[in-house]
N, C-alpha and C positions, 0 to 999 in steps of 0.2 A: 808763660809762653805767649808771644804776641803773634798777630797775623797781619803785620804791616806790609802792604805791597810796595812796589817801587814808588818813588816820590811822585811820579807822574803816571796817571792811569792811561792805559791804551784807550784811544777813542776811535769810534767809527761814526762818521757823519752820514746819515741816510740822505740819499738824493732827494731833492725837493719834491719830486713827483711821487715818491712813495706814499701810499695811502694806508697800508696795513702790513704788519709783519706777524709771523707766528713763532712761538717758542715751544720747544718740547725738550724733554730730558728723560733719562732713566728708563729707556725702553728695554735695555738688557737683552738685545736681540741674540738669539741662539737657535740652532737648528732644531733643538728639542721642543721649541715652543712655536709651532707654525701659526697658531691663531693670532698671536701678537704680531708676528711678521706679516700676516695677511692684511690685518687692519692698517698697518703702517704702509704697505705697498699701495693699498687703495687710496689712502690719504695722499701719498705723494703723486699719484696719477691725477687726482683732482686738483692738487696744488699747482701742477704744471700749467693748467689752463684756467685757474681760478683768480679771484680778486686780490690775493695776497702777493706782495711784492718781493718778499724774501723769507727764508726759513732760518731760524737760529736753533741749533742743537746744542744744549748746554750740558753736555757730558753724559757718559754711560749710555751711549747709543748701543754699544755692544756689551754683552755680558763679560767678555774678556777679550783682550787683544795682546798677543804675545810677540808681535813683530809684523812688519809689513810684508814679509815673505809668505805669509799665509795666503796672499792673493796671487802668488806666482808659483807656488809649489805644484809639482806634478804628481804628488803622492796619490796612489791608487788604493782602493779598498784592500786592506791587508788581512793577514791570517788571524790576528788577535782582535778582540773587541775594541781595544784602544786604537789600533790602526784604522779600523772601520769607522769608528766615531770621528777620528781626526779627519779622514778623507771626506766624510759627509759634511763636517763643519767647514772645511776649506771650500767646498762647493757652495755651501750656503753663503759664506762671506763674499765669495766672488759674485753671487747673484745680488747680494745687498749692494756691492760696489757698482754693479751695472745699473740698477734702478736709481741710485744716487746720482750717477753720472748723467743719466737721461734727464732727471729732474733739474740738475744744474744747468742743462742746456736751455732751460726755459726761465728759471728763477735762480738767483744766487742762493747758495746754501752755505751757511757759516757753521763751523764746528769748533766747539770748546772741549778740551779733554776733561774726562771725569776720573774718578778713582778706579774705574774698571778698564777704561780704554786709554790710559795716560801714555801708553807706548805707541799709539797710532801716530805714525811719522809722516814726513814729507811725501814719500812715494805713495802711500795710501791716500793722502789728501789729493794728490794729483790724479790718481786712478779713479777716485770717487768724484772728482770735480768740485771738492769742497774747499772753502777758504778758511784758513786758520784764524781762530779767535783767541786772543790772550785771556787768561783768567787772573784778575777781573778785567772787564772792558766796559767803558761808558758808551752807550748807544745814544747819539743825539738824533732824536726823531721828532719832527714837527715842533721844533723850538723847545723841547724838553729833554732833560738828561735822565737816562735810565741806566742803572748799574747792573751789569750781568755777571754772574759767577756760577760755577757748578755748586759751590756752597761748602764743600768739605774742608777748605782751608780755614773756615771760621768755626768749626766744631772743636773748640779749644779744650773742652773738658774731657774729650775722648783722648786721653794722653797716650795710650798704646797706639791708636791709629795715627796720631800726629807724629809720633816717633817713626812709625813705618812710612808715612807719607814723606817725611823729611829725607829718609834714606833712599826711597825708590825714585824720587824726583831728581836725585843727583846724577849729572851726566856720566860720571865714572861707573856708578851702579848700573845704569841703563846700558852703557856700552858693554860691560861685562856680561850682563844678562842676555843681551841680543847676540853676543858672540857664541852662546851655547847652541847646540843643535836644536832644531825646531821641536822635535819630539820630546827632548828634555825640558824645554821651556813649557810645553803644553802639560807635561806631567807635574811640573812645579806649580803651574797655575791651578791645576785640579786640586792639588794638596792645599794651596792657600785658600781656595774657594771653600773646600770642605771645612777647614778650620774656622773660616769666617761664619759659615752657616751654623756650625756647632756653637759658636760663641753667641750668635744672635738668639738661638733657641733657649739660652739659659735665663733670659728675662723676657716677660711678656711685652709685646709691642706697646701696649697701653701704659706701661710703667715709664712715663716720660722723665721721671727724675733719676733714672738709672744712667750711669755714665756709659753703659753699653748702647744707649740710644741718645747720645749727646746731641742736643740741638745747637743751632748757631748761637754763638756768644753775643748777647745783646749789645754790650759796650763796644766790642770790636766791630760789630755790624754798623753801629751808629758812626763809629770813627771812619770806616770806609766810605759811608754815604757822605759824610761831611767833607772828607778829602776829595771826593769825586764831584762835589757840587750837585748831587742828585738827591731826590726825595724817596725813590723806590729802588730796592734791590730785588731783582728777579733771579731765582735760583732753584736748583733741584736738590738731589742727593738724599734728603731725609725721607722721601716718600710720604710726606705729610702735607698734602696740598691745602693751602689756606692763605689767609692774609693776616699779618701780625703788625699791630700798631706799636711803633718803637718810641713814640712821643716826639714832640717838637715838629710835627708834620712829617715824620719819617716812617717808613713801613718796609716790610719785606713780604714778597709774594712768592709762594712756594709752588713749583710745578708738580704735577702728578707723575708718579711712575705709571708704566703700562703693564698690564697683565690680563690677557684675554681669558685666562683660566680662573681668575679670581671670582668670587661671588660677593657683590656684583662685579662684573668685569670692569677693568680700568683702562681707558684710552682717552686721553684728554689733551687738547691743545690750548695754550694761552695766546689769545690774539690781542694785539695792540693796534688801535686805529685812532682816528680823531676823537672818538668818544671815550677813549681810555682802554682799560684791560677787560677782556671778556673770556670766560672759560667756555670752551667748545667741546662737548662730549661727542666722541665718535661712535658710530654704530658698528657693531661687529659685522654687520652685513655690508659695511663699506659705504654707507650712505653719507651724504654731505654732513658736515658738522652742524649740530644744533646748539643754540645758546643754552648753557647750563645755568 
């Protein structure tokens, strides 16, 4: 199985006046985790008036996205626990859209779809004030080329997931899914999430040689970088922050996931400026990022 993108990579050329940009991914925002949401909101408020020129969200901003109509539904708290949960989640997502839109009025916010929020569509992008980013995209920043991706398209050894990904990224599948009633889509998403969580629990996270925790394929990653004319791939998805030397001057840099309930808590931004890449750990109290 290959992971060959289109012959020509999408490119975004940063304006000459840009001095710094931030990258985040895998926040998995959901109403049931207010701590992570709170840190994110504090970060966005600081971003609006801070030294960073743009924000790049490289997928899985949301835990799940079943259609843009979650932002416009008028569903009220219902008689069943599922109805109540859905109503609270819709209200939560509308609040997320509001703060994204407010942030985008000050700084451009770019969004790349992940494996959790791949159904986020044009209407939601407009409502949130975000600009769509293809996966992969080359960012040209201060005369250097940086390859950006969510990362899941390169996890070639996870054969079950790659088959699933190929299916759900098809326009016909998405059209059929989005034609279902919202409540039915949400029920299906809950079932798929439960299956995914059960599958992940079968193998310890530290067992990196398991196909259940397939990492990015090295050869395919190098191929992407060479085709893009870039030396560094910045990606998320694996929840394993770090930097990996791929040889021949190539590397991939992995973004952290966010989880305010973890021990220790995780909330980290990767900042790119004239000095290179810097990891910025965010305080749960919402203080300004500190270099990690």
